[in-house]
C-alpha angles and dihedrals in degrees: 000000000000129000126204109185102295096349118096117196112192099192131016097214123070113259136198109266095254092054091042090055090050091050092048092049091051092050093048092048090052093047112115110220091193088071089069110095101166137066130249093031130187127192119183120204108197130180128179111233138192110262118275134171102276095201094051090046090051094045092056094055121090099196117110145253097043120191134184134186132174122171124225093255089053093226095112122053125168125185117176141175134194128008125274088168133358129199112196138162125192107178127100118244142115120323089237091058090053092049092048093049093052093048093046089052092047091052087071094050131088111275092218096074137068126221116211124209147082151249138240115265092234118010091194090064119103105250122222132210091264089074098038093124093051114069131187087291136344127185127174135198101212119234089220122021130189110198138180116194138143092006091304132108124202143167117223133190120200119210104190119176122186125202111289095016122124107247091198091056091048090050091051091049091052091049090050090052091053090048090054095052116123104229100174113142092216131035131166114250110217125225120253109259120257118288108240105177143005125198135167131223108229101023118223095271093051091042091058090048091052092048091051090053088052091049087054089058089056092049091052092049092241095117137022099191140000135177115220121192138207130213117217114196118209121191119197131194091248142003120271142175113287088217088075088076090060096040093049096042101138099211108052093168094055112126095248140122113240119213135172129174113182109175092174134013114293093359111104147141113221132181137190097189127167092199126095114202092194147309117220128196109175106304095343120094134183118202138153149205112239115177137121118069137209123194114223097196094095094047102049093250095297106168095195093052091047090052092049092051094049096045090052098042112109092195095050094043089050091049090048090048092059090055096043095048093045093052092048091048095046093050095051099081094048099040136073089206136012123191113191119180112244098204121071120238130196122231109209121212129173097263102013145034126211135197108246136190125181123220131191125191140176112219122224110249093249091054100041095115130099092240090064094045094046092049091051100044105033120116100020114204087254090072101019120025149237119311091034103213094043090050092055091056095044091050090056090048097046105037116077095211142050116266095209108172093346112122090003128123111282127172139071135316139187133171095271104027144020144175124204131178126196108258099232129131083045145149137208109211119200114172107290094356129081122188112201117203126197137142147193131229113239126203132160108301096028116146111223093210093052090048089053089053090049090056090051089057093045092056092039096102093052092045089052090054092046091052093044093242139108095222 
């Protein structure tokens, strides 16, 4: 057994998960709580393991909350169960206040751990019952975490004891969680129940009316761009695990972030988004402009043809330009340097292609916190609009539903680093109902009917899963 500060490593060599759990239990049982002389206190028990399927491992567990994260590059996967610590905020207020509160709270936490969760898109928005399990923000430090990163896999247990808590009781609770783990190597994955009904909010007629109102804002000079969203309601014959959407995702190599936050059984927010909000390591951040879309349906999925169409589309290049310029402009005051790619790239997905530009920045020391970066970058014009504040109000006026966590920052955060994606191409699962959320960026010259068709393609992967097909 080896100890590094507050990290205890039972065995040096990677073990099968069942043997790793046994080694972790032995280490936790041998842990002497009297050695802890500070509060709050965190001890991490970490064991390297032989690779397993993180989604299948997570699906088999019946401890909540359950969380899942995979980045677009697929070199960081986190699958966690239970709560060693939970940071939540319920009250309405500005987004900046929410960001500041989370970062202030994290400043008191151990820098060695990552909290996984998300925010509301607009914390000034009146929330409805649909989003009752998803507050202003909610981030969890899992009790047990399976992680794959840098070609290594490990299983971690977090023993976190706040002031006044009984460390012996917390230790017993962690051991009971390990005892309850389902470690079967094989488990049948059920089918998703039958899809009974599909409806859209707004319907096509009201969608066109809303888009025309937005086009009127462009004509008056009040707005340059806005993203309007649609909610598609699916009703199934029975409730089911939201993780089935991730397990049955038909295009595992698609360049998307995968996210799931399930605070209670069969209530989850999931996202298959291609868009990174940012990655921060110290003062260095990586972000991007992702806007401008081409549908591949009419061209038999030809990537080259999709690229040619996007790179020669005045409307898509103009839409992308609003996003690119806004990100560059917003980063200037908080950065000592900003490097935005000049040449456009194309991000290829199974059904769609997007214009894409990468941006790197070095934050000024006084702004090198996630609250500053979140306040500057969220919402990007790709999911909000230009001007930003006006777009937030017009979205509330034009959309007949609450966005909740849709299009908001979701991901993981620690004191010294973070990675957030933009929670689009997403679903809110509540028992036998699934609400799909997706949107389309509108600029002058946009066609409401074509934007409706674009949304149909954006939710196509999730609809294929819901129907039990890979159409």
